[in-house]
Each structure stands twice: as C-alpha cells, then as structure tokens.
HTML snippet that shows the backbone in 3Dmol.js (N, CA, C, O; Angstrom):
<script src="https://3Dmol.org/build/3Dmol-min.js"></script>
<div id="view" style="width:600px;height:400px;position:relative"></div>
<script>
const pdb = `
ATOM      1  N   UNK A   1       2.887  10.179  -4.192  1.00  0.00           N
ATOM      2  CA  UNK A   1       2.917   8.653  -4.423  1.00  0.00           C
ATOM      3  C   UNK A   1       1.613   8.948  -3.093  1.00  0.00           C
ATOM      4  O   UNK A   1       1.298   9.871  -2.342  1.00  0.00           O
ATOM      5  N   UNK A   2       1.223   7.749  -3.343  1.00  0.00           N
ATOM      6  CA  UNK A   2      -0.272   7.216  -2.396  1.00  0.00           C
ATOM      7  C   UNK A   2       0.970   5.424  -1.890  1.00  0.00           C
ATOM      8  O   UNK A   2       1.814   4.726  -2.452  1.00  0.00           O
ATOM      9  N   UNK A   3       0.191   5.503  -0.389  1.00  0.00           N
ATOM     10  CA  UNK A   3       0.718   4.043  -0.086  1.00  0.00           C
ATOM     11  C   UNK A   3      -0.965   3.359  -0.517  1.00  0.00           C
ATOM     12  O   UNK A   3      -2.129   3.686  -0.747  1.00  0.00           O
ATOM     13  N   UNK A   4       0.032   2.113  -0.404  1.00  0.00           N
ATOM     14  CA  UNK A   4      -1.402   0.843  -0.616  1.00  0.00           C
ATOM     15  C   UNK A   4      -0.989  -0.426  -0.641  1.00  0.00           C
ATOM     16  O   UNK A   4       0.069  -0.804  -1.143  1.00  0.00           O
ATOM     17  N   UNK A   5      -2.240  -1.478   0.182  1.00  0.00           N
ATOM     18  CA  UNK A   5      -1.833  -2.487   0.205  1.00  0.00           C
ATOM     19  C   UNK A   5      -2.172  -3.435  -1.324  1.00  0.00           C
ATOM     20  O   UNK A   5      -3.050  -3.155  -2.139  1.00  0.00           O
ATOM     21  N   UNK A   6      -1.213  -4.585  -1.402  1.00  0.00           N
ATOM     22  CA  UNK A   6      -0.905  -5.572  -2.517  1.00  0.00           C
ATOM     23  C   UNK A   6      -2.017  -5.781  -2.737  1.00  0.00           C
ATOM     24  O   UNK A   6      -2.355  -6.320  -1.683  1.00  0.00           O
ATOM     25  N   UNK A   7      -3.282  -5.744  -3.636  1.00  0.00           N
ATOM     26  CA  UNK A   7      -4.271  -7.130  -3.675  1.00  0.00           C
ATOM     27  C   UNK A   7      -3.248  -8.823  -3.849  1.00  0.00           C
ATOM     28  O   UNK A   7      -3.369  -9.931  -3.326  1.00  0.00           O
ATOM     29  N   UNK A   8      -2.073  -8.096  -5.075  1.00  0.00           N
ATOM     30  CA  UNK A   8      -1.737  -9.257  -6.351  1.00  0.00           C
ATOM     31  C   UNK A   8      -0.039  -9.437  -5.791  1.00  0.00           C
ATOM     32  O   UNK A   8       0.298  -8.662  -4.896  1.00  0.00           O
ATOM     33  N   UNK A   9       0.739 -10.183  -6.176  1.00  0.00           N
ATOM     34  CA  UNK A   9       2.139  -9.943  -5.787  1.00  0.00           C
ATOM     35  C   UNK A   9       2.274  -8.850  -6.784  1.00  0.00           C
ATOM     36  O   UNK A   9       1.769  -9.042  -7.890  1.00  0.00           O
ATOM     37  N   UNK A  10       2.786  -7.910  -6.585  1.00  0.00           N
ATOM     38  CA  UNK A  10       4.401  -7.378  -7.767  1.00  0.00           C
ATOM     39  C   UNK A  10       5.867  -7.495  -6.944  1.00  0.00           C
ATOM     40  O   UNK A  10       6.422  -8.102  -6.027  1.00  0.00           O
ATOM     41  N   UNK A  11       6.162  -6.005  -8.408  1.00  0.00           N
ATOM     42  CA  UNK A  11       7.481  -6.156  -8.424  1.00  0.00           C
ATOM     43  C   UNK A  11       8.027  -5.259  -8.501  1.00  0.00           C
ATOM     44  O   UNK A  11       8.282  -4.795  -9.612  1.00  0.00           O
ATOM     45  N   UNK A  12       8.512  -4.523  -7.118  1.00  0.00           N
ATOM     46  CA  UNK A  12       9.736  -3.154  -7.058  1.00  0.00           C
ATOM     47  C   UNK A  12       9.734  -2.979  -8.203  1.00  0.00           C
ATOM     48  O   UNK A  12       9.875  -3.989  -8.893  1.00  0.00           O
ATOM     49  N   UNK A  13       9.546  -1.387  -9.041  1.00  0.00           N
ATOM     50  CA  UNK A  13      10.677  -0.993  -9.871  1.00  0.00           C
ATOM     51  C   UNK A  13      11.798  -0.774  -9.792  1.00  0.00           C
ATOM     52  O   UNK A  13      12.628  -1.073 -10.651  1.00  0.00           O
ATOM     53  N   UNK A  14      12.110   0.017  -8.314  1.00  0.00           N
ATOM     54  CA  UNK A  14      13.516   0.294  -8.184  1.00  0.00           C
ATOM     55  C   UNK A  14      14.491  -1.230  -7.985  1.00  0.00           C
ATOM     56  O   UNK A  14      15.493  -1.385  -8.683  1.00  0.00           O
ATOM     57  N   UNK A  15      14.180  -1.997  -7.247  1.00  0.00           N
ATOM     58  CA  UNK A  15      15.435  -2.426  -7.433  1.00  0.00           C
ATOM     59  C   UNK A  15      14.631  -3.925  -7.435  1.00  0.00           C
ATOM     60  O   UNK A  15      15.331  -4.552  -6.640  1.00  0.00           O
ATOM     61  N   UNK A  16      13.614  -4.809  -7.854  1.00  0.00           N
ATOM     62  CA  UNK A  16      13.388  -5.506  -8.314  1.00  0.00           C
ATOM     63  C   UNK A  16      12.695  -6.504  -7.508  1.00  0.00           C
ATOM     64  O   UNK A  16      12.067  -7.488  -7.897  1.00  0.00           O
ATOM     65  N   UNK A  17      12.897  -6.119  -6.400  1.00  0.00           N
ATOM     66  CA  UNK A  17      12.001  -6.925  -5.945  1.00  0.00           C
ATOM     67  C   UNK A  17      10.332  -7.912  -5.445  1.00  0.00           C
ATOM     68  O   UNK A  17       9.312  -7.236  -5.314  1.00  0.00           O
ATOM     69  N   UNK A  18      10.274  -9.160  -5.262  1.00  0.00           N
ATOM     70  CA  UNK A  18       9.463  -9.775  -5.337  1.00  0.00           C
ATOM     71  C   UNK A  18       8.111  -8.963  -3.597  1.00  0.00           C
ATOM     72  O   UNK A  18       8.316  -8.812  -2.392  1.00  0.00           O
ATOM     73  N   UNK A  19       7.458  -8.819  -4.092  1.00  0.00           N
ATOM     74  CA  UNK A  19       6.315  -7.940  -2.708  1.00  0.00           C
ATOM     75  C   UNK A  19       5.231  -9.316  -3.135  1.00  0.00           C
ATOM     76  O   UNK A  19       5.029  -9.679  -4.293  1.00  0.00           O
ATOM     77  N   UNK A  20       4.656  -9.910  -1.975  1.00  0.00           N
ATOM     78  CA  UNK A  20       3.459 -10.547  -1.461  1.00  0.00           C
ATOM     79  C   UNK A  20       2.218  -9.816  -1.866  1.00  0.00           C
ATOM     80  O   UNK A  20       2.179  -8.612  -2.118  1.00  0.00           O
ATOM     81  N   UNK A  21       1.560 -10.355  -1.894  1.00  0.00           N
ATOM     82  CA  UNK A  21       0.245  -9.986  -1.742  1.00  0.00           C
ATOM     83  C   UNK A  21      -0.281  -9.074   0.001  1.00  0.00           C
ATOM     84  O   UNK A  21       0.058  -9.442   1.126  1.00  0.00           O
ATOM     85  N   UNK A  22      -0.614  -8.616  -0.135  1.00  0.00           N
ATOM     86  CA  UNK A  22      -0.974  -7.976   1.231  1.00  0.00           C
ATOM     87  C   UNK A  22       0.009  -7.200   1.832  1.00  0.00           C
ATOM     88  O   UNK A  22      -0.296  -6.475   2.778  1.00  0.00           O
ATOM     89  N   UNK A  23       1.167  -7.254   1.406  1.00  0.00           N
ATOM     90  CA  UNK A  23       2.268  -6.071   1.545  1.00  0.00           C
ATOM     91  C   UNK A  23       2.398  -4.337   1.047  1.00  0.00           C
ATOM     92  O   UNK A  23       2.405  -4.126  -0.166  1.00  0.00           O
ATOM     93  N   UNK A  24       2.509  -3.011   2.105  1.00  0.00           N
ATOM     94  CA  UNK A  24       2.447  -2.253   2.060  1.00  0.00           C
ATOM     95  C   UNK A  24       3.848  -1.784   0.907  1.00  0.00           C
ATOM     96  O   UNK A  24       4.947  -2.316   1.067  1.00  0.00           O
ATOM     97  N   UNK A  25       3.577  -0.575  -0.405  1.00  0.00           N
ATOM     98  CA  UNK A  25       4.124  -0.330  -1.176  1.00  0.00           C
ATOM     99  C   UNK A  25       3.363   0.642  -1.640  1.00  0.00           C
ATOM    100  O   UNK A  25       2.135   0.628  -1.544  1.00  0.00           O
ATOM    101  N   UNK A  26       4.143   1.714  -2.269  1.00  0.00           N
ATOM    102  CA  UNK A  26       3.621   2.394  -2.494  1.00  0.00           C
ATOM    103  C   UNK A  26       3.644   2.686  -4.764  1.00  0.00           C
ATOM    104  O   UNK A  26       4.528   2.380  -5.564  1.00  0.00           O
ATOM    105  N   UNK A  27       2.333   3.329  -4.992  1.00  0.00           N
ATOM    106  CA  UNK A  27       1.635   3.516  -6.516  1.00  0.00           C
ATOM    107  C   UNK A  27       1.501   4.559  -7.169  1.00  0.00           C
ATOM    108  O   UNK A  27       0.701   5.439  -6.851  1.00  0.00           O
ATOM    109  N   UNK A  28       2.447   4.625  -8.415  1.00  0.00           N
ATOM    110  CA  UNK A  28       2.494   5.781  -8.630  1.00  0.00           C
ATOM    111  C   UNK A  28       2.378   5.360 -10.286  1.00  0.00           C
ATOM    112  O   UNK A  28       3.352   4.741 -10.713  1.00  0.00           O
ATOM    113  N   UNK A  29       1.607   5.557 -10.965  1.00  0.00           N
ATOM    114  CA  UNK A  29       1.405   5.334 -12.804  1.00  0.00           C
ATOM    115  C   UNK A  29       1.563   4.190 -13.086  1.00  0.00           C
ATOM    116  O   UNK A  29       2.452   3.832 -13.859  1.00  0.00           O
ATOM    117  N   UNK A  30       0.756   3.403 -12.533  1.00  0.00           N
ATOM    118  CA  UNK A  30       0.946   1.730 -12.505  1.00  0.00           C
ATOM    119  C   UNK A  30       2.318   1.268 -12.097  1.00  0.00           C
ATOM    120  O   UNK A  30       2.675   0.698 -11.066  1.00  0.00           O
ATOM    121  N   UNK A  31       2.682   1.471 -12.658  1.00  0.00           N
ATOM    122  CA  UNK A  31       4.218   1.304 -11.236  1.00  0.00           C
ATOM    123  C   UNK A  31       4.208   0.583  -9.287  1.00  0.00           C
ATOM    124  O   UNK A  31       3.407   0.765  -8.371  1.00  0.00           O
ATOM    125  N   UNK A  32       5.094   0.027  -9.347  1.00  0.00           N
ATOM    126  CA  UNK A  32       5.055  -0.371  -7.474  1.00  0.00           C
ATOM    127  C   UNK A  32       6.234   0.175  -7.047  1.00  0.00           C
ATOM    128  O   UNK A  32       7.278   0.379  -7.666  1.00  0.00           O
ATOM    129  N   UNK A  33       5.914   0.399  -5.837  1.00  0.00           N
ATOM    130  CA  UNK A  33       7.330   0.544  -5.402  1.00  0.00           C
ATOM    131  C   UNK A  33       7.401   0.585  -3.546  1.00  0.00           C
ATOM    132  O   UNK A  33       6.935   1.497  -2.863  1.00  0.00           O
ATOM    133  N   UNK A  34       8.098  -0.640  -3.023  1.00  0.00           N
ATOM    134  CA  UNK A  34       8.444  -1.358  -2.095  1.00  0.00           C
ATOM    135  C   UNK A  34       9.018  -0.419  -1.169  1.00  0.00           C
ATOM    136  O   UNK A  34      10.027   0.225  -1.458  1.00  0.00           O
ATOM    137  N   UNK A  35       8.207  -0.272   0.326  1.00  0.00           N
ATOM    138  CA  UNK A  35       9.081   0.942   0.927  1.00  0.00           C
ATOM    139  C   UNK A  35      10.236   0.867   1.116  1.00  0.00           C
ATOM    140  O   UNK A  35      10.766   1.966   0.957  1.00  0.00           O
ATOM    141  N   UNK A  36      11.033  -0.034   1.431  1.00  0.00           N
ATOM    142  CA  UNK A  36      12.021  -0.291   1.402  1.00  0.00           C
ATOM    143  C   UNK A  36      13.194   0.990   0.229  1.00  0.00           C
ATOM    144  O   UNK A  36      14.105   1.803   0.385  1.00  0.00           O
ATOM    145  N   UNK A  37      12.495   0.500  -0.693  1.00  0.00           N
ATOM    146  CA  UNK A  37      13.479   1.278  -2.080  1.00  0.00           C
ATOM    147  C   UNK A  37      12.690   3.327  -1.479  1.00  0.00           C
ATOM    148  O   UNK A  37      13.335   4.371  -1.579  1.00  0.00           O
ATOM    149  N   UNK A  38      11.279   3.199  -0.950  1.00  0.00           N
ATOM    150  CA  UNK A  38      10.755   4.884  -1.228  1.00  0.00           C
ATOM    151  C   UNK A  38      11.682   5.613   0.328  1.00  0.00           C
ATOM    152  O   UNK A  38      12.372   6.633   0.321  1.00  0.00           O
ATOM    153  N   UNK A  39      11.460   4.897   1.271  1.00  0.00           N
ATOM    154  CA  UNK A  39      12.712   5.348   2.183  1.00  0.00           C
ATOM    155  C   UNK A  39      13.842   5.950   1.567  1.00  0.00           C
ATOM    156  O   UNK A  39      13.879   7.143   1.266  1.00  0.00           O
ATOM    157  N   UNK A  40      15.115   4.829   1.303  1.00  0.00           N
ATOM    158  CA  UNK A  40      15.746   4.916   0.128  1.00  0.00           C
ATOM    159  C   UNK A  40      15.993   6.501  -0.554  1.00  0.00           C
ATOM    160  O   UNK A  40      16.924   7.272  -0.319  1.00  0.00           O
ATOM    161  N   UNK A  41      14.764   6.700  -1.521  1.00  0.00           N
ATOM    162  CA  UNK A  41      14.533   7.537  -2.084  1.00  0.00           C
ATOM    163  C   UNK A  41      13.914   8.996  -1.575  1.00  0.00           C
ATOM    164  O   UNK A  41      13.939  10.047  -2.216  1.00  0.00           O
ATOM    165  N   UNK A  42      13.161   8.703   0.199  1.00  0.00           N
ATOM    166  CA  UNK A  42      13.563  10.081   0.707  1.00  0.00           C
ATOM    167  C   UNK A  42      12.088  10.415   0.343  1.00  0.00           C
ATOM    168  O   UNK A  42      11.898  11.574  -0.023  1.00  0.00           O
ATOM    169  N   UNK A  43      11.090   9.641   0.382  1.00  0.00           N
ATOM    170  CA  UNK A  43       9.432   9.571  -0.201  1.00  0.00           C
ATOM    171  C   UNK A  43       8.855   9.726   1.325  1.00  0.00           C
ATOM    172  O   UNK A  43       9.350   9.198   2.321  1.00  0.00           O
ATOM    173  N   UNK A  44       7.683  10.582   1.285  1.00  0.00           N
ATOM    174  CA  UNK A  44       6.609  10.878   2.280  1.00  0.00           C
ATOM    175  C   UNK A  44       6.325   9.338   2.895  1.00  0.00           C
ATOM    176  O   UNK A  44       6.152   8.380   2.142  1.00  0.00           O
ATOM    177  N   UNK A  45       6.294   9.193   4.770  1.00  0.00           N
ATOM    178  CA  UNK A  45       5.536   7.461   4.460  1.00  0.00           C
ATOM    179  C   UNK A  45       4.490   8.078   4.865  1.00  0.00           C
ATOM    180  O   UNK A  45       4.030   9.213   4.994  1.00  0.00           O
ATOM    181  N   UNK A  46       4.121   6.414   5.115  1.00  0.00           N
ATOM    182  CA  UNK A  46       2.553   6.872   5.325  1.00  0.00           C
ATOM    183  C   UNK A  46       1.719   7.907   6.607  1.00  0.00           C
ATOM    184  O   UNK A  46       2.216   8.007   7.728  1.00  0.00           O
ATOM    185  N   UNK A  47       0.602   8.517   6.281  1.00  0.00           N
ATOM    186  CA  UNK A  47      -0.040   9.896   7.479  1.00  0.00           C
ATOM    187  C   UNK A  47      -0.723   8.936   8.456  1.00  0.00           C
ATOM    188  O   UNK A  47      -0.962   7.858   7.911  1.00  0.00           O
ATOM    189  N   UNK A  48      -1.091   8.998   9.671  1.00  0.00           N
ATOM    190  CA  UNK A  48      -2.113   8.725  10.406  1.00  0.00           C
ATOM    191  C   UNK A  48      -3.822   8.382   9.646  1.00  0.00           C
ATOM    192  O   UNK A  48      -4.413   7.310   9.512  1.00  0.00           O
ATOM    193  N   UNK A  49      -4.233   9.824   9.256  1.00  0.00           N
ATOM    194  CA  UNK A  49      -5.009   9.917   8.009  1.00  0.00           C
ATOM    195  C   UNK A  49      -5.609   8.727   7.321  1.00  0.00           C
ATOM    196  O   UNK A  49      -6.707   8.173   7.277  1.00  0.00           O
ATOM    197  N   UNK A  50      -3.707   8.483   6.494  1.00  0.00           N
ATOM    198  CA  UNK A  50      -4.133   7.355   5.784  1.00  0.00           C
ATOM    199  C   UNK A  50      -4.304   5.834   5.908  1.00  0.00           C
ATOM    200  O   UNK A  50      -4.876   4.967   5.246  1.00  0.00           O
ATOM    201  N   UNK A  51      -3.617   5.870   6.961  1.00  0.00           N
ATOM    202  CA  UNK A  51      -3.487   4.869   8.189  1.00  0.00           C
ATOM    203  C   UNK A  51      -5.145   4.309   7.967  1.00  0.00           C
ATOM    204  O   UNK A  51      -5.577   3.386   7.277  1.00  0.00           O
ATOM    205  N   UNK A  52      -5.911   5.385   8.950  1.00  0.00           N
ATOM    206  CA  UNK A  52      -6.681   4.674   9.146  1.00  0.00           C
ATOM    207  C   UNK A  52      -8.031   4.895   8.073  1.00  0.00           C
ATOM    208  O   UNK A  52      -9.202   4.636   8.350  1.00  0.00           O
ATOM    209  N   UNK A  53      -7.689   5.257   7.225  1.00  0.00           N
ATOM    210  CA  UNK A  53      -8.579   4.563   5.608  1.00  0.00           C
ATOM    211  C   UNK A  53      -8.582   3.511   5.027  1.00  0.00           C
ATOM    212  O   UNK A  53      -9.415   3.048   4.247  1.00  0.00           O
ATOM    213  N   UNK A  54      -7.201   2.913   5.573  1.00  0.00           N
ATOM    214  CA  UNK A  54      -6.792   1.876   5.000  1.00  0.00           C
ATOM    215  C   UNK A  54      -7.416   0.488   6.381  1.00  0.00           C
ATOM    216  O   UNK A  54      -8.078  -0.538   6.229  1.00  0.00           O
ATOM    217  N   UNK A  55      -6.979   0.949   7.275  1.00  0.00           N
ATOM    218  CA  UNK A  55      -7.848  -0.035   7.799  1.00  0.00           C
ATOM    219  C   UNK A  55      -9.278  -0.437   8.291  1.00  0.00           C
ATOM    220  O   UNK A  55      -9.808  -1.485   8.660  1.00  0.00           O
ATOM    221  N   UNK A  56      -9.745   1.130   8.099  1.00  0.00           N
ATOM    222  CA  UNK A  56     -11.498   1.121   7.663  1.00  0.00           C
ATOM    223  C   UNK A  56     -11.369  -0.514   6.393  1.00  0.00           C
ATOM    224  O   UNK A  56     -11.579  -1.727   6.412  1.00  0.00           O
ATOM    225  N   UNK A  57     -10.957   0.411   5.594  1.00  0.00           N
ATOM    226  CA  UNK A  57     -11.110   0.085   4.099  1.00  0.00           C
ATOM    227  C   UNK A  57     -11.416  -1.720   3.961  1.00  0.00           C
ATOM    228  O   UNK A  57     -12.129  -2.425   3.246  1.00  0.00           O
ATOM    229  N   UNK A  58     -10.452  -1.949   5.062  1.00  0.00           N
ATOM    230  CA  UNK A  58      -9.958  -3.606   5.512  1.00  0.00           C
ATOM    231  C   UNK A  58     -10.442  -4.391   6.023  1.00  0.00           C
ATOM    232  O   UNK A  58     -10.392  -5.555   5.624  1.00  0.00           O
ATOM    233  N   UNK A  59     -11.439  -3.801   7.693  1.00  0.00           N
ATOM    234  CA  UNK A  59     -12.265  -4.165   7.797  1.00  0.00           C
ATOM    235  C   UNK A  59     -13.895  -4.276   7.601  1.00  0.00           C
ATOM    236  O   UNK A  59     -14.753  -4.975   8.140  1.00  0.00           O
ATOM    237  N   UNK A  60     -13.933  -3.015   6.330  1.00  0.00           N
ATOM    238  CA  UNK A  60     -14.760  -3.332   5.599  1.00  0.00           C
ATOM    239  C   UNK A  60     -14.941  -4.532   5.147  1.00  0.00           C
ATOM    240  O   UNK A  60     -15.737  -5.328   5.646  1.00  0.00           O
ATOM    241  N   UNK A  61     -13.871  -4.870   3.694  1.00  0.00           N
ATOM    242  CA  UNK A  61     -13.638  -6.408   3.286  1.00  0.00           C
ATOM    243  C   UNK A  61     -13.899  -7.401   4.083  1.00  0.00           C
ATOM    244  O   UNK A  61     -14.797  -8.235   3.964  1.00  0.00           O
ATOM    245  N   UNK A  62     -12.939  -7.286   5.073  1.00  0.00           N
ATOM    246  CA  UNK A  62     -13.504  -8.485   6.196  1.00  0.00           C
ATOM    247  C   UNK A  62     -14.751  -9.141   6.868  1.00  0.00           C
ATOM    248  O   UNK A  62     -15.026 -10.115   7.568  1.00  0.00           O
ATOM    249  N   UNK A  63     -15.670  -7.514   5.962  1.00  0.00           N
ATOM    250  CA  UNK A  63     -16.958  -8.111   7.249  1.00  0.00           C
ATOM    251  C   UNK A  63     -17.404  -7.413   8.722  1.00  0.00           C
ATOM    252  O   UNK A  63     -18.368  -7.258   9.473  1.00  0.00           O
ATOM    253  N   UNK A  64     -15.889  -7.095   8.555  1.00  0.00           N
ATOM    254  CA  UNK A  64     -16.242  -6.884  10.524  1.00  0.00           C
ATOM    255  C   UNK A  64     -17.237  -5.192  11.195  1.00  0.00           C
ATOM    256  O   UNK A  64     -17.643  -4.797  12.287  1.00  0.00           O
ATOM    257  N   UNK A  65     -17.238  -4.635   9.657  1.00  0.00           N
ATOM    258  CA  UNK A  65     -18.461  -3.317   9.352  1.00  0.00           C
ATOM    259  C   UNK A  65     -19.275  -3.018   8.874  1.00  0.00           C
ATOM    260  O   UNK A  65     -18.978  -2.959   7.681  1.00  0.00           O
ATOM    261  N   UNK A  66     -20.473  -2.686   9.055  1.00  0.00           N
ATOM    262  CA  UNK A  66     -20.824  -2.181   7.801  1.00  0.00           C
ATOM    263  C   UNK A  66     -20.653  -1.605   6.901  1.00  0.00           C
ATOM    264  O   UNK A  66     -19.716  -0.850   7.162  1.00  0.00           O
ATOM    265  N   UNK A  67     -21.142  -1.373   5.410  1.00  0.00           N
ATOM    266  CA  UNK A  67     -20.694  -0.617   4.217  1.00  0.00           C
ATOM    267  C   UNK A  67     -21.595   0.618   5.027  1.00  0.00           C
ATOM    268  O   UNK A  67     -22.677   0.684   5.609  1.00  0.00           O
ATOM    269  N   UNK A  68     -20.766   1.299   4.783  1.00  0.00           N
ATOM    270  CA  UNK A  68     -21.238   3.142   4.523  1.00  0.00           C
ATOM    271  C   UNK A  68     -22.600   3.554   3.231  1.00  0.00           C
ATOM    272  O   UNK A  68     -22.223   3.800   2.085  1.00  0.00           O
ATOM    273  N   UNK A  69     -23.102   3.565   3.341  1.00  0.00           N
ATOM    274  CA  UNK A  69     -24.671   3.329   2.332  1.00  0.00           C
ATOM    275  C   UNK A  69     -25.027   5.461   2.250  1.00  0.00           C
ATOM    276  O   UNK A  69     -26.012   5.900   1.656  1.00  0.00           O
TER     277      UNK A  69
END
`;
const viewer = $3Dmol.createViewer("view");
viewer.addModel(pdb, "pdb");
viewer.setStyle({}, {cartoon: {color: "spectrum"}});
viewer.zoomTo();
viewer.render();
</script>
C-alpha cells in the first residue's frame, strides 16, 4: 500500500474516521486507510525514499522548486 498525502478529504475504510485534506494515509485500490489503522494492522510505515519523493512533489506544487524538464 503506498503512502499518500490526501488532496481531498476522505473516510478511512477501517474505522470510518474523517481525514482532512493534506493528512497522510495509505491508498489501495481506491480505498484509503488512516495511519492509525494501518499501524494497528501492521502495515509498513513510510520509508525515507518515499518521504523524500513526497517532499519534492510538495515543493514543486508550492512553486519552491523548478519543475524537472
């Protein structure tokens, strides 16, 4: 399951909790699982490489870094 940052609000498929835009979650086949539920189920947490990619994408979106051509 890839770790994502939500671009829209979502409901956790496991606990039914509401997650606001910008929160971290795990995405799988069109469903979203909150980090708390993912930890309970023993899913892998985000690794350093994934975090670096997400940070770079966020910087590009916010205009802090030139887009790669």
